[in-house]
N, C-alpha and C positions, 0 to 999 in steps of 0.2 A: 440431475438424474431424474428419470421418469420410470413409471411402472408400466410394464407391458404384459398383456394377457396373451397366452399362446395355446394353440392346439397342435398336437403332433401324434405320430404313431411310431412304434418301434418296428424292428424288422419282422416281428411276428404278427404285426397288425394290431397290437393292443393300443388303444387310444390313450393319450396322456394330455392333461390340461393343467394349467397352473399360471402363476404370475411370477415375474422376475423384474428386479430393479436393475436398470442398465442405462448407459448414456445414449444408445441408439438401437434401432431394430437389428442392425448388422451384428452388434455384439451379442444380442439375444440369439440370433440365428446361429452364430458360430458356437456359442456355448451349448445349444441344443444339439447341434451336429456332432460336437465332441462327445456328447452322451450317447451317441448312436441312434438319435431320433430323427425321423423324417418330418420336417416342419410343414404343417398345413396352413397355418394362419398365425400372424402376429399383429396385434393391435395395441395402440397406446391407450391407457386408461386415463380419462379426463376426470379429475377430481376438483371439487370446489376449493377455492383458495382458503386456507385457514391462516389465522394470525401467526401460528407457529411456523408455517411454511414461508410466510412473507418475511418474518423476522430472520429466518434461516439464511435468506439471500444476503443479508447484510453482515452475517457473521463470517469469521474466517478462523481457521484452525490455528492454534498457538504453535509457533515455530519451535519453541522449547519442548513442547509435548511431542512433536514429531521427531525431534532429535533424540529424546529419551526413548521413544518407541523404536527408533532405528538402532540405537545402541543395544537395547534389550533383544531385539530381533536377531541382530548379528551374534550376540552372545549365545542365544539358544541354538542357533544353527551351527555355530562353531562347536558347541557341546555335543552335537550329534542328535539333538532332539528332532523327531519327525516334523515336517512342515506344518501339517494340520494341528498337531499338538502345540506347536509353538504359537500358532495364531490363536488357538483357544486360550492359552495362557496369557498372551498379551491382551486379548479381549477382556479377560476377567480382571486384570489389574490396571487397565487404563482408566483414568478418571475423567478425561476430557470427553464429553458426550459426543461431539462431532467426530472426533477421531475414533471413538469406540464404534460408532455406526459404520464408519468407513472400514474398520478392521473386520466387522461382521460381514460386510459386503465382499471383501477380499476373500475371507475364509469360505464363504458360500460358493464363490466362483471357483476357488481352488478345489473345493470338494466336487464341483461339477466337471473338473478336468482341465481348467485353465491354468496357465502358468501364473506366477506371482505378478510378473510385469503386465500380462494381459488382464488380470483381475484388477490391478491398480488403474488401468485405463478407464474403467467404469467408475472411478472415484476422482474425477479431475478437480473437484473443489477442495480436496485434501492433498492429493499427491500431484504436484505440478509437473510440467514437462521435464524439468531438470531431474526430479526424483525418479520419474518413470524411465527416463533414458539411462540413468546410472544403474538402476535395478535391472533393466533389460540387458545392459552390457555385462553386469555381474552374473546374471543367469546364463548368458551365452558362453561366458568364459569358465563357468563352474566355480566362481569365486564370489558368490552372493554375499557372504559375511563380510568380506573386505569392502565390497561396494557399499554395503549398508553402513559400515564404520566410516567410510569416506564421506558419504552423503550426510551422515550425522555431524561430522566435523564442519562441513560446509554450512549446514543449517545453524550450528552453534555460532559460527563467525558472523553469519548474516544477522542472526538474532542479536548478537552483541552490538553490531553496527547500528541496527534499528533502534535498540534501547538507548544507545549513546545519543543519537539524533533526537529521539523523543524526550530524553531527559533535558537536553539543551533547550527544547521548545517549551517545556513545561513552565519555567519561570516567567518568560515574557507573556505566555498565554494567561497565566493566573493574574499577573499584574494588570494586563490589559482588561481582563474580565472584571476585576475589582474596580478599576478606574471607570469602566463603562457603567457599572452599578452606581458608583458614587455620583457620576455626572447625571444619570437619570434621576436619582433622588433629588439632587440639587435643582435640576431644571424643572422637575415635575412637582416638587413639594416646597422647596425654599423660595425659589424665584417668584412663584405666584403670590406668596405672602408679601414680598417687597412690591410686586406689581399692584396689589390691593392698596398698599400704603400710598403709592404714587397716584393712584386714581382718586383717593380721598383728598390728597393735597391738590390735585388738578381741579377737583370740584370747588375747593376753597379758593384757589388761585388760578383763574382761567388763563390758559396759555402756557401753563407749566409743562404740559405733556409735549409741547413743541420744543421746549428748551432742554429736554432730556438729552444727555450725551448720546452719540451714535452707538457707543458700546452698549449702553443700557437699553436702547431701543432694539438693537440686534438680539440681546439676550432675552428680553421680554417677548419679542416676536417668536423666537425659537421655542420658548417655554409655552406660549399660547398654542402654537401649532402642535407641540408634543402632547399637551394635555387635552386638546379638543379634537385633534385629528390623528390620534394614536393608531387607529385602524389603518390609515393610509401608510404610515411608517411600517407597521407590521406586514401589511400586504405587499408593499414594495420590496421589503427585505426578503420575504419568502419567495416572491416571484424572481428576484435577482439571483438568489441562491439556486433556485430550481433551474433557471435559464443557464447559469454558469455550469452547473453539473451536467446538464444535457449537452452543452457545447463542448465540455471537456471530454465527454464520452465519444464524440465523433473523432475520426482519424485526424482530420485537419485541426480540430480544436485541441486535441491532446498534443499534437506536434507543436502547435503554436505556443501552448502553455509551457511545455518543456523547454522550448527555446527561450521564452521569456524568463523562466526561472534561472537559466544559465546567465542571463544578462543583468540580473539584480546585483548591485554592488555588494561585495563581500559574501552575501548569501549565495550568489551564483557560483562562486568558487567552491563553497562547501558542497553544493548540489552536484557539481561536476566531479569532485573527488569521491563522493559517496557512490555515484554511478560507476566510476572507473574501478573502485574497490569491489563493488558487487560483480561487475563484468569479469574482471581478471580472476577473482576468486572462483566464480562459477566455471569459467573457461578452463582454468587449471585443474579443478576437480574432475571435470568431465573427461579431459584428456587422460588424467591419471587413472580413471575408471575404465578406460578402453572404449569410450564412446566414439563412433566414427567422427572424423574431423568436421565434415560438413554439418552433421547433426549438432555437434558441439558448438560450432559457430552460430548456427541458427538459434539454438536454445539459449546460449549465453547472451545473445542480443535481445531476445524476448524477455529475459528475466533481469535485465540491467536496471529496469525501472525508469528509463528515459528513452523516448522515441528517437532522440537525436543519435544516441548510441546504437539503437536498433537499426536506423537507416544506414549508419556506417557499416554495421555488420552485414547488411544486405550486399553492400559493395564488396566486402571481404569474401562473402559466400560466392559471389559471381566470379571473383578473381581466382579463388582456389579451385572452383569447378572447372575453369578453363586452363588450369595448370599453373596459375600464378602464385604469388606469395601472400602471406597474411599482412606483413608489415607495409607493403607498398600502398594499398588502399587506405591504411590508417593515416598516412601522411597527408592525404587530401581532405581530412576532416579536422576542423579546429578543436573539437572536443578532446582529441587525443594529443597530448603534449609530445614534443620530439623525443623525450626520454622514453615514453612508452613504445614509440615506433622503433627506436634503436634497440631497446631490450628485447622486443619481440623478434626483430631481425636477427640479433645474436642468438636468441633461443632457437630460431628456425635453422640457422646455419650450423649450430653446434649439436642439434638434436636434444636440447634441454629446454624446450618451449614450456613444458609444465613447470619447471623450477623457476624460470624467468617470470612467468605469469604469477606464480605464488609470491615472488619477491615484490612484484608490482603491487599486488594486493596488500602485502604487509606494509609497504611504504605509504600507500594512500590511506590505509586505515589509521596509521600513526599521524598522517597529515590531517585527517578528519578530526582526530582527537585534539590536536593542537589548535586547529582553526576554530573548532566549536568553543574551546575554552576562551580564546581571544574574542570571539564574537559575543559570548555571554558576558564577558567583562565590559564590552562596549555597549551592549544593549541595556544593562542595568542603569547606568546614569542617563541614557537617552530616554528610557521609560519614565524615570523620575522627573526629568525636565518636561517631558510631554504631559504627564498627568498634572504636575505642578503648574505648568503654563495654562492649561485649560481651566483648572479650578481657580487659579489666580485671576484669569480674565473675567470669570463669572463674578467673583467676589468684588473686584474693583469696579466692574460695571454696575453692581448693585449699590455700592457705597458712594460713588461719584455724585449722584444727585443729592445725597444727604449732606455731603461736604459743601456742595454748592448752596444748598438751602441754609446751612449754618452760616456761611459767609454773608448771604443776603440779610439774615437776621442781625448779624453784627453791624 
């Protein structure tokens, strides 16, 4: 979102100046026009980058906070509270700072004459295309409170799915991080002590360094490089991470990365099921909210979290636009199992597409739960073997020369 300075006059010729936060000049122009002003000039204000604004780019609003906001908003509207008073109330009781700023922006736009859906268009970092589409459909049908309740349910299920995946990743991440710290300490602190002992022995017994086992020479070499050229390791790591993130932001890189994740043994199956659960849950909710089918197809593909599903929904969009079915293009993409194709086909034929998609989402959410539990049970012993193997390799490589020296003394 940017800040725009504007100059305008009203119908009586009285000048008006001010500033407005919006996503584009066209949004500012439309809001000023709705106020009855004649726009003379709109210019974007360029401000120096602040640390807060830079950090804000990496923050994202909490899904649970938006779900709670949606439930409360729906309750206030259903109780007959005026729109502006409802927004003032939500603004006062919301604790999430990012969401509170977004509510303030929405309230100011509504005060200026915009609809709720139009006001949310200027807050794309908080209200995603799914949210805005459902609210727009709810406003159009006069059932905004039902739309907000439905989108709150969608967000709660998506948040539960995200938390489930995150919880499963926490244990391997913690174990791997601790193992990495232990290996760094061993390589950078303990191995150099043994290396010093070997150097002293080599000074007393020429040719001993050439007799060291290959394992020992490898470990000492890695330790020497780590302690003397640590800046190279840090620089290479930072450069590699930066290059990977830049590559992943490109359309080609994101598509290749998403395809790669689907091919990883066991993990790929979980990634696919998570994507299908998100897609079907979103698609079902948008249809139930009265969102036009083409828009529902487009938004559900964009919010699935996987570009492979997004590409498949592009084909579905083209098929429906020319009068075809949703199920037929799904059969041409491997990411959609035959069960999904058949259930969608039955839903289209029976007029119960929303219910079928909801059942698909329930099925895959249960599958994700079972798969994650099985994957976690498999990862635990693998991580133990991995950490134990590396530490064991280092310990054995350090003690082998000592055993050899002891045998020579005997």
